[in-house]
C-alpha positions in Angstrom: 38.8 -37.7 -61.1 40.8 -40.6 -59.4 44.0 -39.9 -57.5 47.2 -40.6 -59.4 50.9 -40.3 -58.9 52.5 -37.2 -60.8 56.1 -38.1 -61.5 57.1 -35.0 -63.6 59.4 -33.5 -61.2 61.9 -35.9 -59.4 63.9 -35.7 -56.3 66.0 -38.5 -54.7 65.5 -40.3 -51.4 68.0 -39.1 -48.6 68.0 -42.8 -47.4 68.7 -45.4 -50.4 68.9 -42.7 -53.3 66.0 -43.7 -55.3 64.0 -41.3 -57.2 60.8 -39.4 -55.5 58.0 -37.6 -57.3 57.6 -33.8 -56.4 55.9 -33.9 -52.7 56.1 -37.3 -51.9 56.2 -37.6 -48.4 57.7 -41.3 -48.5 60.5 -43.1 -50.4 58.4 -46.0 -52.7 61.8 -47.8 -52.8 62.6 -47.8 -48.9 59.4 -46.5 -46.9 61.6 -43.9 -45.3 59.9 -40.2 -44.6 61.3 -37.6 -46.5 61.7 -33.9 -45.9 59.1 -31.5 -47.3 60.1 -30.3 -50.8 60.9 -26.7 -51.3 58.1 -25.5 -53.5 55.8 -28.2 -53.2 52.1 -27.7 -53.8 48.9 -29.0 -52.2 48.4 -30.8 -55.4 51.7 -32.6 -55.2 51.0 -33.6 -51.8 48.3 -36.1 -53.1 50.0 -37.0 -56.5 47.3 -34.8 -58.0 47.7 -32.2 -61.4 46.5 -29.1 -60.9 42.6 -29.8 -61.5 39.5 -28.7 -59.7 37.2 -31.4 -60.5 38.5 -33.6 -57.8 37.2 -36.9 -56.3 36.8 -35.9 -52.6 36.0 -39.0 -51.5 39.2 -40.4 -52.9 40.9 -37.4 -51.6 39.7 -38.3 -48.0 40.9 -41.8 -48.3 44.1 -40.7 -49.4 44.4 -38.3 -46.2 43.7 -40.6 -43.6 45.9 -43.2 -44.8 48.7 -40.7 -45.3 47.6 -39.3 -41.6 48.3 -43.3 -40.6 51.9 -43.4 -41.7 52.6 -40.2 -40.4 51.4 -40.9 -36.8 53.9 -39.8 -34.2 53.5 -43.5 -33.0 55.1 -44.7 -36.0 58.2 -42.9 -35.5 58.9 -43.2 -32.0 62.0 -44.7 -32.3 63.2 -43.2 -35.6 65.6 -40.7 -35.8 65.4 -37.1 -34.3 65.4 -35.8 -38.2 63.0 -38.4 -39.1 60.3 -37.5 -36.5 60.9 -34.1 -37.1 60.3 -34.2 -40.9 57.3 -36.7 -40.0 55.9 -33.6 -38.0 56.5 -31.2 -40.8 55.0 -33.3 -43.0 51.8 -34.2 -41.3 51.1 -30.3 -40.9 51.7 -29.8 -44.6 49.1 -32.9 -45.4 46.8 -31.0 -43.3 46.8 -28.0 -44.5 46.5 -29.5 -48.1 43.5 -31.5 -47.1 41.9 -28.6 -45.6 42.4 -26.2 -48.9 41.4 -28.8 -51.3 38.5 -30.5 -49.8 36.5 -27.1 -49.8 35.8 -26.1 -53.4 36.0 -22.7 -53.0 39.2 -22.4 -51.2 40.6 -24.8 -53.9 39.7 -22.8 -56.4 41.5 -19.9 -54.8 44.5 -21.6 -54.2 44.8 -22.8 -57.6 44.4 -19.3 -59.0 47.2 -18.4 -56.5 49.6 -20.8 -58.0 48.1 -19.6 -61.5 50.1 -15.9 -60.1 46.2 -14.7 -59.3 46.0 -12.9 -55.7 42.7 -13.5 -54.4 41.5 -10.4 -52.6 40.4 -11.4 -49.1 38.3 -9.8 -46.6 40.7 -7.0 -45.3 40.7 -4.0 -42.8 42.6 -0.8 -42.9 45.0 0.2 -40.3 43.0 1.2 -37.8 40.9 -1.6 -37.8 38.0 -0.6 -39.9 36.6 -2.7 -42.8 37.5 -1.6 -46.3 34.5 -1.3 -48.5 34.5 -3.3 -51.6 33.1 -2.2 -54.9 29.5 -2.9 -55.3 28.7 -5.5 -58.4 26.8 -3.6 -61.3 24.0 -5.6 -61.2 23.7 -5.4 -57.6 23.7 -1.6 -56.8 19.8 -0.9 -56.3 19.6 -4.0 -53.9 22.8 -3.2 -51.7 21.7 0.8 -51.2 17.9 -0.8 -50.1 19.8 -3.4 -48.0 22.1 -1.0 -46.6 19.3 1.4 -45.5 17.1 -1.4 -44.0 20.5 -2.6 -42.0 21.1 0.8 -40.8 17.4 0.9 -39.5 17.8 -2.4 -38.0 21.0 -1.5 -36.1 19.1 2.0 -34.8 16.1 -0.1 -33.9 18.2 -2.3 -31.7 20.0 0.3 -30.0 16.4 1.7 -29.3 15.6 -1.7 -28.2 12.6 -1.4 -31.0 11.7 -4.2 -32.9 9.7 -4.0 -36.4 8.5 -7.4 -37.6 8.0 -6.2 -41.3 11.5 -5.1 -41.4 13.1 -8.6 -40.0 11.1 -10.4 -42.4 12.2 -8.2 -45.6 15.8 -8.9 -44.0 15.2 -12.6 -44.0 13.7 -12.5 -47.1 16.8 -10.7 -48.6 19.1 -12.8 -46.7 17.4 -15.9 -48.9 17.8 -14.2 -52.1 21.3 -13.6 -51.5 21.8 -17.0 -50.4 20.5 -18.2 -53.6 22.8 -16.0 -55.7 26.0 -18.0 -53.8 24.5 -21.2 -54.6 24.1 -20.0 -58.1 27.6 -18.7 -58.4 28.7 -22.3 -57.2 27.2 -24.0 -59.6 28.7 -21.7 -62.4 31.9 -22.1 -60.6 32.0 -25.9 -60.7 30.9 -25.6 -64.7 34.0 -23.9 -64.9 36.1 -26.5 -63.5 35.2 -28.7 -66.0 36.4 -26.3 -68.7 39.9 -25.2 -67.1 40.6 -29.5 -66.6 39.7 -29.7 -70.4 41.9 -27.0 -71.2 44.6 -28.0 -69.0 44.5 -31.3 -70.7 44.4 -29.8 -74.1 47.3 -27.5 -73.0 45.2 -24.4 -74.6 46.5 -21.1 -73.0 43.9 -19.3 -74.3 41.3 -21.1 -72.9 43.1 -21.4 -69.8 43.8 -17.4 -69.6 39.7 -16.8 -70.6 38.4 -19.8 -67.8 41.1 -18.1 -64.9 39.6 -14.5 -65.6 36.0 -15.8 -65.2 36.6 -17.8 -62.0 38.3 -14.4 -60.6 35.1 -12.1 -61.4 33.0 -15.0 -60.1 35.0 -15.6 -56.9 34.7 -11.6 -56.3 31.3 -11.4 -57.0 30.5 -14.6 -54.4 32.6 -13.2 -51.9 30.6 -9.7 -52.0 27.3 -11.8 -51.8 29.0 -13.9 -49.2 29.4 -10.5 -46.9 25.7 -9.1 -47.6 24.4 -12.4 -45.7 27.0 -12.3 -43.0 25.8 -8.7 -42.4 22.4 -9.5 -42.6 22.8 -12.1 -40.1 24.8 -10.4 -37.8 21.8 -7.5 -37.7 19.1 -10.5 -37.0 21.5 -11.6 -34.4 21.9 -15.4 -36.1 
């Protein structure tokens, strides 16, 4: 999907009064840097609609083009206010680029804009990790994995090594990594459904796809944490 200018919400340039697209860092008429707009989204920064199937190559090109135009050297002789705005726009640009170029963070960010708070890995007040709900289809596998992880930790405390146990954990890791890859493929298919429903202004389909993406991301996050736990046990 090509990067295009969104003109749905406009503000005015502080210097020449010309209309600006929402989130535009520069005035198209006089070229002056603008203050970051209140409520600007990361999609606005690149002039993008709130879609998920992005052309990441175009995103990279747009990022570097804007980065060069916002470089501090460009504003060395500008007013103090313009220098400050260029720094704020650069920070916003970097955050937007980092979020949108990653398919998972991009999806989570869009869902957040849609009012869905994606549960991140949290810790309780005493620093202990909170337990997440085990996906029903993984109950048996997770129970067995936790037993193996506990055994591995006990062996490490005692300075012992069990080659078969290590091999079993490596096998489990590969299996869960495969599940993460499957989740990513499913998520990509949902992007197309989301974008199509957005174009069609089909609220019912948007709500259905949104719920499916949330459930898929929750499952993926749980599996990712299993892979992390195995890597820690194996010393990777």
